[in-house]
N, C-alpha and C positions, 0 to 999 in steps of 0.2 A: 210320649216317650217314657220309657222305663229306664231310669238312670243306672249307672254302674254300681251304685251301692244299694239298690232296691232289690228285695227278694220277695216274690209272690208265690204262694201255694194255693191252688184251687182253680176255679174257672175264671177265664178272662173273656168277656164278650165286649165287642166294640163295633160301632158304626163308622169308624174312621181308621185310616192307616195307623199302624203301630210300629214303632222302632224300639227294639229291646237291646239295651246295653248292660242290663242287670241280669237277674235270674227269674225264670218262671218254671214252676213245676205243677203240672195238672193238665188243663185243657185250654186251648186258645181258639176262639171262634170269631172270625172276621169275614163273614160270608161274602160281602160285597167289597172288601177292602184288602189291602196288602200288609203282610208282615215282613219286616226287615230285622233280621238278627244281626246286630252290629258286631264288630271285631271282639268286643269284650262280652257280648251277649251269650248266655247259656240257657237254652230252652230244653227242658225235659218234659215234653207234653205232646199230646196228639193235637194236630192243627187242622182247622178247616178255614180256608181263605180263598180270595180271588187269585192272589199271587203270593209267593214266598221267595224271599232272597236270603240266603244264608252266607254271612261273612264271618260268623262265629261258630257256635256249636249247637246242633239241634239233634236231640234223641227223641224219636217218637214217629208215629205215622202221620203223613201229610196228605190231605186232599185239597187240590187247588183247581179252580174252574178254568184258569188261564195257563199258568206256568209255575215252575219251580226252578230257581237258579241257585246253584251252589258255586260260590266264587272260588278262586285259587286258594284263598285263605280259609274257606269254609269247610266244615266237617258235619256230616249227617249220618246217623244210624237209625234206620227205620224204613218203612215202606212208603213209596210215593205213588199217588194216583193223580195224574194231571195230563192234559193233552200235549203239553210241551215241557220237556225237562232238559235243562242245560247244565252240564258238568264242565266247569272251566278246567284247563290244564293245571294240575296241582291240587285240585279239590280232593276231599276224602269222602267216600260214600260206601256204606255197607247196608244192603237191604235189597228190596225188589222194586221194580218200576213198572207201573201199569199206565200205558199211554193211550188209553181208550179215548176216542174223540168225544164221547158223551160227557155231559156235565157230571161232576162227582155226586155220589149219593149222599144222603143225610146221615148215614151211619158209617163208622170206620170199619176197615177190614173187609170190604166187599171185594170179591174176586171176579175178574172179567177174563176175556179171551186172550188179550195181548199182555204177556208178561216177560220181563227181562230180569234175570238175577245178576247182581254184581257184588263184588267184594274187593276190598283194597282201595287204592286211590285211582283216580282217572288217568294218571300218567302211566299206568300199566305196570307198576312195581309189584 
């Protein structure tokens, strides 16, 4: 866990699930694990993980091999590549979504055939 008063700049690599209540700026790689951005968490990074749940703020591109969930209190700005994407009512998202069934690639920014562009919040405001 990264506590509310902790700030990290650089690359974070882990072989276990990670909860962020503080701040990360850079890159987060959890290839076989989950990232949870807690209510006070602020992540300004590109993320590669098995699953990502955003209940705080995430700015950056996300590649997930299983799913991305942005909760009603969560906010994300960036591009998502994952087979399953869930935007709860009240969540905020600006970016593009690529729900290709294949596992994510090892580099960020890969374009595939299925794309959805979204802006604003999921409540349709």
